[in-house]
C-alpha positions in Angstrom: 40.0 17.1 -19.0 40.5 13.4 -17.9 38.4 12.2 -15.0 40.1 12.2 -11.6 39.8 8.6 -10.3 40.9 9.7 -6.9 38.1 12.3 -6.6 36.0 11.7 -3.5 32.2 12.2 -3.3 30.9 13.3 0.1 27.5 12.0 1.3 25.0 13.0 3.9 25.8 11.6 7.4 23.1 9.0 7.5 23.8 7.7 4.0 27.6 7.8 4.6 27.1 5.6 7.7 25.2 3.0 5.7 27.7 3.0 2.8 30.6 2.6 5.3 28.9 -0.4 6.9 28.3 -1.9 3.5 32.0 -1.5 2.5 33.1 -2.9 5.9 31.1 -6.1 5.3 32.9 -6.4 1.9 36.2 -5.8 3.7 36.8 -2.8 1.5 37.1 -0.2 4.3 40.1 1.1 6.1 39.2 2.0 9.7 41.6 4.8 9.7 39.5 6.7 7.1 36.8 9.2 8.1 33.4 8.9 6.6 33.1 12.5 5.8 36.2 12.4 3.7 34.1 10.9 0.9 34.1 7.8 -1.4 35.4 7.0 -4.8 32.9 6.3 -7.6 34.2 2.7 -7.8 33.3 2.3 -4.1 29.8 3.8 -4.5 29.2 1.6 -7.5 29.6 -1.5 -5.4 26.8 -0.5 -3.0 23.7 -2.7 -3.7 21.7 -2.4 -0.5 20.9 0.5 1.9 18.7 0.8 5.0 17.8 4.3 6.3 16.4 4.0 9.8 14.4 7.1 11.0 15.8 9.3 8.2 15.5 13.0 8.3 14.0 15.0 5.5 16.5 15.3 2.7 18.3 12.1 3.6 17.8 10.6 0.1 19.3 13.5 -1.9 22.6 11.6 -2.4 21.1 8.3 -3.5 21.9 9.4 -7.0 25.6 8.6 -6.4 24.7 4.9 -5.9 24.2 3.8 -9.6 23.8 0.1 -8.8 21.5 0.3 -5.8 18.9 -2.5 -6.0 17.5 -2.6 -2.5 16.3 0.4 -0.4 14.7 0.1 3.0 13.2 3.2 4.7 11.9 2.5 8.2 11.3 4.2 11.5 13.0 2.6 14.6 10.1 3.7 16.8 8.2 0.8 15.1 4.8 2.4 15.3 2.4 4.2 13.0 3.8 7.7 12.9 1.2 10.3 13.8 3.3 12.8 15.8 4.1 16.1 14.2 7.8 16.2 15.2 8.6 12.6 14.5 11.2 12.3 11.7 9.9 11.4 8.3 10.6 11.6 4.6 8.4 13.8 2.5 7.0 13.7 -1.1 10.1 15.7 -2.1 12.3 13.0 -0.8 10.4 10.5 -3.0 11.6 12.4 -6.1 15.2 11.5 -5.0 14.3 7.9 -4.6 12.8 7.9 -8.1 16.3 8.6 -9.5 17.3 5.0 -8.4 16.3 3.4 -11.7 17.8 0.0 -10.9 15.8 -0.5 -7.7 14.4 -4.0 -7.4 13.3 -4.0 -3.8 11.7 -1.0 -2.1 10.4 -0.8 1.5 8.8 2.3 2.9 7.4 2.0 6.4 6.2 4.4 9.1 6.8 7.7 7.2 4.1 10.1 8.4 4.7 12.9 5.8 4.7 10.9 2.6 1.3 11.3 0.8 2.1 9.9 -2.7 4.2 7.1 -4.1 4.6 6.7 -7.9 5.8 3.1 -8.5 5.7 3.6 -12.3 8.9 5.6 -11.9 10.8 2.5 -10.7 9.9 -0.1 -13.4 12.4 -2.7 -12.3 10.8 -3.3 -8.9 10.2 -6.9 -8.0 9.5 -6.5 -4.3 7.3 -3.6 -2.9 6.6 -3.2 0.8 4.5 -0.1 1.7 3.1 -0.2 5.2 1.9 2.1 8.1 2.4 5.4 6.4 -0.2 7.5 8.1 -0.9 10.1 5.4 -0.3 8.1 2.3 -3.4 8.4 0.1 -2.0 7.7 -3.4 -0.1 4.7 -4.7 0.1 4.5 -8.4 1.8 2.4 -11.1 1.2 -1.0 -9.5 0.4 -2.4 -13.0 3.6 -1.0 -14.5 6.0 -3.4 -12.8 6.5 -6.4 -15.1 8.7 -8.3 -12.7 6.6 -7.7 -9.5 6.4 -10.9 -7.4 6.0 -9.7 -3.8 3.6 -7.0 -2.7 3.0 -6.0 0.9 0.7 -3.1 1.5 -1.3 -2.5 4.7 -1.8 -0.1 7.6 -1.9 3.0 5.3 -5.1 4.3 6.7 -5.6 7.2 4.2 -5.1 4.8 1.2 -8.6 3.8 0.3 -7.8 2.2 -3.0 -4.9 1.4 -5.4 -5.6 2.2 -9.0 -5.4 -0.9 -11.3 -4.9 -3.3 -8.3 -7.4 -5.7 -9.8 -5.6 -5.7 -13.1 -2.3 -6.4 -11.3 -3.9 -9.3 -9.4 -4.8 -10.9 -12.7 -1.6 -10.0 -14.5 1.1 -11.1 -12.1 2.0 -14.4 -10.5 2.8 -13.5 -6.9 5.0 -15.5 -4.6 3.8 -13.4 -1.6 0.8 -11.1 -1.5 -0.1 -9.4 1.8 -2.7 -6.6 1.5 -4.8 -4.5 3.8 -8.1 -6.2 4.4 -9.9 -3.0 3.4 -8.3 -3.3 -0.1 -10.1 -6.6 -0.8 -13.0 -4.9 -2.7 -10.5 -3.0 -4.7 -8.5 -6.1 -5.4 -11.5 -8.0 -6.8 -12.9 -5.0 -8.8 -16.0 -4.7 -6.6 -18.6 -2.3 -7.8 -20.6 -0.9 -4.9 -23.3 0.5 -7.1 -24.4 -2.9 -8.6 -22.7 -5.4 -6.3 -20.5 -7.1 -9.0 -16.9 -8.2 -8.9 -14.3 -9.4 -11.4 -14.6 -13.2 -11.4 -11.1 -13.6 -13.0 -9.5 -11.7 -10.1 -11.3 -13.8 -7.5 -10.3 -17.0 -9.3 -6.7 -15.9 -9.4 -6.6 -15.2 -5.7 -8.3 -18.5 -4.9 -6.0 -20.4 -7.2 -3.0 -19.8 -4.9 -4.6 -22.0 -2.3 -4.0 -25.1 -4.4 -0.3 -25.2 -3.7 0.6 -22.3 -1.5 -1.9 -21.9 1.3 -0.3 -18.7 2.7 0.7 -16.9 -0.5 -2.3 -14.5 -0.1 -2.8 -12.8 3.2 -5.2 -10.0 4.3 -4.0 -7.9 7.2 -5.4 -5.3 9.6 -3.2 -3.7 12.2 -4.0 -1.9 15.4 -2.5 0.2 18.2 -1.6 -1.6 21.4 -0.9 -0.2 24.8 1.1 -3.3 26.0 4.4 -1.5 25.9 4.4 1.8 28.0 7.6 2.9 26.2 5.9 2.7 22.8 2.2 3.4 23.4 1.3 3.4 19.7 3.2 0.3 18.6 1.1 -1.8 16.2 0.2 -5.5 15.9 -1.2 -7.4 13.0 -4.3 -9.5 12.5 -3.8 -11.8 9.5 -6.4 -14.0 7.7 -6.0 -16.1 4.6 -7.9 -15.9 1.3 -10.5 -18.5 2.3 -11.3 -16.5 5.5 -11.4 -13.3 3.5 -14.0 -14.7 1.1 -16.1 -15.8 4.1 -15.9 -12.4 5.6 -16.8 -10.7 2.4 -19.8 -13.0 1.8 -21.0 -12.5 5.4 -20.8 -8.7 4.9 -22.8 -9.0 1.7 -25.5 -11.0 3.6 -25.6 -8.5 6.4 -26.2 -5.6 3.9 -28.8 -7.6 2.0 -30.8 -8.3 5.1 -30.4 -5.0 6.9 -30.1 -2.2 4.4 -32.8 -1.1 2.0 -31.8 -1.6 -1.6 -32.0 2.1 -2.5 -31.3 3.6 0.9 -29.6 7.0 1.1 -26.2 7.5 2.8 -27.6 8.4 6.2 -30.1 5.5 6.2 -27.4 3.1 5.2 -25.1 4.2 8.0 -27.8 4.0 10.6 -28.9 0.5 9.4 -25.3 -0.8 9.6 -24.8 0.8 13.1 -28.1 -0.7 14.3 -27.1 -4.1 13.1 -23.8 -3.9 15.0 -25.6 -2.7 18.2 -28.1 -5.5 18.0 -25.7 -8.3 16.9 -22.2 -7.7 18.2 -21.2 -8.1 21.9 -18.0 -6.8 23.6 -15.5 -9.7 23.8 -14.4 -9.4 27.4 -12.8 -12.8 27.4 -10.3 -11.8 24.7 -8.7 -9.1 26.9 -8.0 -11.4 29.8 -4.3 -11.9 30.6 -2.7 -14.1 28.0 -5.5 -14.1 25.6 -3.9 -11.6 23.2 -7.3 -10.3 22.1 -8.0 -13.6 20.5 -11.5 -15.1 20.4 -11.8 -18.2 22.5 -14.8 -20.7 22.7 -15.3 -23.4 25.4 -14.9 -27.0 24.5 -17.2 -29.7 25.7 -14.7 -30.7 28.4 -14.3 -27.2 29.7 -11.1 -26.5 27.8 -11.0 -23.3 25.7 -9.9 -23.4 22.1 -8.9 -20.6 19.7 -11.5 -19.6 17.2 -10.3 -17.0 14.8 -7.0 -15.1 14.1 -4.5 -14.0 16.7 -5.5 -10.5 18.0 -8.7 -10.9 16.0 -11.0 -9.1 18.5 -9.5 -5.9 17.1 -10.5 -6.6 13.6 -13.4 -6.9 11.2 -13.3 -10.7 10.9 -14.3 -11.4 14.5 -16.8 -8.6 14.5 -18.8 -9.8 11.5 -18.1 -13.6 11.6 -18.4 -14.2 15.4 -20.4 -11.2 16.5 -17.8 -10.5 19.2 -15.0 -7.9 19.3 -13.5 -5.0 21.2 -13.8 -1.4 20.2 -11.4 -1.5 17.2 -13.2 -4.5 15.9 -16.5 -2.7 15.9 -14.9 0.2 14.0 -13.2 -2.1 11.5 -16.4 -4.1 11.0 -18.4 -1.0 10.3 -15.7 0.3 7.9 -15.9 -2.8 5.8 -19.7 -2.8 5.6 -19.7 0.9 4.7 -17.0 0.3 2.0 -19.2 -2.3 0.3 -21.8 0.5 0.0 -19.3 2.9 -1.5 -19.0 5.0 1.7 -15.5 5.8 2.9 -14.6 6.0 6.6 -11.6 6.1 8.9 -11.0 4.4 12.3 -10.0 7.1 14.8 -8.0 6.6 18.0 -9.4 8.3 21.1 -9.6 8.3 24.9 -13.1 7.5 26.3 -13.5 10.7 28.2 -14.5 14.3 27.6 -12.0 16.5 25.7 -10.7 18.9 28.4 -7.5 19.9 26.6 -8.8 21.6 23.5 -8.0 19.1 20.8 -11.4 19.4 19.2 -11.2 23.1 18.6 -7.7 22.9 17.0 -5.9 24.7 19.8 -3.9 21.7 20.8 -4.0 19.3 17.9 -0.6 17.8 18.6 0.4 18.9 22.1 -0.6 16.8 25.1 -2.2 14.1 23.1 0.0 11.4 24.6 -0.4 13.0 28.0 -4.1 12.5 27.7 -3.7 8.9 26.9 -1.0 8.3 29.6 -3.3 9.8 32.3 -5.8 7.1 31.7 -3.7 4.2 30.4 -6.0 1.2 30.7 -8.0 -0.9 28.3 -11.3 0.9 28.8 -9.9 4.5 28.4 -8.0 3.8 25.2 -10.7 3.6 22.6 -11.5 3.5 18.9 -14.4 5.1 17.0 -15.1 5.8 13.3 -15.3 8.9 11.2 -17.6 8.8 8.2 -15.5 10.6 5.7 -18.1 10.5 2.9 -20.8 11.9 5.2 -19.7 15.4 6.4 -16.8 13.8 8.5 -19.3 12.9 11.2 -18.2 10.5 14.0 -19.9 7.4 15.4 -19.0 5.1 18.3 -20.5 1.7 17.5 -19.1 0.2 20.7 -20.8 2.6 23.0 -24.0 2.3 20.9 -24.0 -1.4 21.4 -23.3 -1.1 25.1 -26.2 1.3 25.6 -28.5 -1.1 23.7 -27.5 -4.1 25.7 -27.1 -2.7 29.1 -29.8 0.0 29.2 -32.1 -1.1 26.4 -31.4 2.3 24.7 -31.5 1.5 20.9 -31.6 5.2 19.8 -27.9 5.1 18.8 -27.0 8.1 20.9 -23.4 8.1 19.6 -24.1 8.0 15.9 -23.3 10.8 13.4 -21.9 13.3 15.9 -19.9 16.4 14.9 -16.4 16.7 16.2 -17.6 19.2 18.8 -20.4 16.9 19.8 -18.3 13.7 20.0 -15.7 15.6 22.0 -18.2 16.0 24.9 -17.6 12.3 25.6 -14.4 11.5 23.7 -10.9 12.9 23.4 -9.7 12.4 19.8 -6.0 11.3 19.7 -5.4 11.2 16.0 -4.5 14.3 14.0 -7.5 15.3 12.0 -6.9 17.4 8.9 -10.6 18.0 8.3 -12.1 21.4 9.1 -14.8 21.7 11.8 -18.1 20.3 10.8 -20.0 22.4 13.3 -22.2 23.7 10.5 -24.0 20.4 10.4 -26.0 19.3 13.5 -27.7 16.0 12.8 -31.0 16.1 14.6 -31.8 13.1 16.7 -35.3 13.0 15.1 -33.8 12.2 11.7 -31.8 9.4 13.2 -34.9 8.1 15.0 -36.8 8.2 11.7 -34.0 6.2 10.0 -34.1 3.5 12.8 -37.9 3.2 12.3 -37.5 3.0 8.6 -35.0 0.2 9.0 -37.2 -1.7 11.4 -40.0 -1.6 8.9 -37.6 -2.8 6.2 -36.5 -5.7 8.4 -40.1 -6.8 8.9 -40.9 -6.6 5.2 -37.6 -8.3 4.4 -38.3 -11.2 6.7 -41.7 -11.8 5.1 -40.2 -11.5 1.6 -37.5 -14.1 2.4 -40.0 -16.5 3.8 -42.1 -16.1 0.6 -39.1 -16.6 -1.6 -38.2 -19.8 0.3 -41.7 -21.3 -0.3 -41.6 -20.3 -4.0 -38.1 -21.7 -4.6 -38.6 -24.8 -2.5 -36.5 -23.5 0.4 -33.7 -22.6 -1.9 -32.6 -19.0 -1.3 -31.6 -16.8 -4.2 -27.9 -15.6 -4.4 -27.2 -12.5 -2.4 -26.0 -9.4 -4.3 -22.3 -9.1 -4.2 -21.4 -12.5 -2.8 -18.5 -14.5 -4.2 -19.9 -17.8 -5.5 -16.9 -19.1 -7.3 -13.6 -20.6 -6.1 -12.7 -23.5 -3.8 -14.1 -23.5 -0.3 
């Protein structure tokens, strides 16, 4: 039977709306037509670009009728990192529909809370990939299977701890724009936490972009802001360049070399890092003054302040480790990076700095009333960030409060380190959905933490004497620090 050229294909409402707008721009749409009457195959074949804003589950099932689609953008108009249960989001099943678009060249997926896995190898023609702020995404594969890839943007996916073959992709492709999460830097350079080595070719490739294109390579951390009461979980970005990233990495390596015993166990490593932060990082009150945008300022000789560090940097690892100043999210991000270099995974966790009185910690109200708790105390001090050590029984630490106790009260016992969810909820209300089961079976004794602190103090004394002896032996020339990047242009 011959094909009926007048046959109309009906699309889901969201996709139909986008197809209609595309045809209108091409002046191929009669305003007397109804969207739900459908479209001819010829019309659908003309569609090259589609944007689905706040799509419902199942919104991608009709993409298969767009054979020449090259650009697909999936976003959320709320413009924040989606962590609310009833917020609309695509799912892994919807990704299967997207994989049918074999001619896709540009793919953007942002703020989709329910997507946990993206398989880029199923879309081999991709040239531009933008995957950001997807709260539960923990698997991104096939980055090395895209021969035409030139632009890669991937940050703010908190559950995504590494991207397989990212280091190979860095060496293989010539990027015109590369913007990655700061926490992916060890992954990008093939860093081995067991022996402190990295892939020198990957580092050289990243450094090479600075010769002609200063901003081709960017490293990003984003953070929640309470500036907009209508969108309490909107995010802002902290961006540093490749040179600053190498500085940060080297500083982190030095901190670990000088403060963590070479063969320390996981608990001792965590305590050593948290003790370093408590002793060496101060809360950056100046950065939160009106107009300062959480940016680090230093006074000039004539009394005028000047910016030192990235915009919003007080919320990130760079200011924490490089300047020794940050706000709570900076403490958490700084600790995250140090832990990652020791092979310990962790997650920054949003909270309110007050006792949990609404039952979030025991799972009775995981989603309900979370924003009510934040709204009841909407100020800079109440909205807070701590860290969960995923690789150590999902225990929680608050490096900011530990530092405050040490500096204001002289209490260096790290009272807010390695607490169970039930224990941390005596002083904090966790705002982020936590899929982990209760860790109430493990109660870290304060004595074991005290022993770790003492052990670290002994190590520091021995380390200091050892370094002095090395300096004398080497004629004041210090040996290279394990893990530091020594190649590339400075």
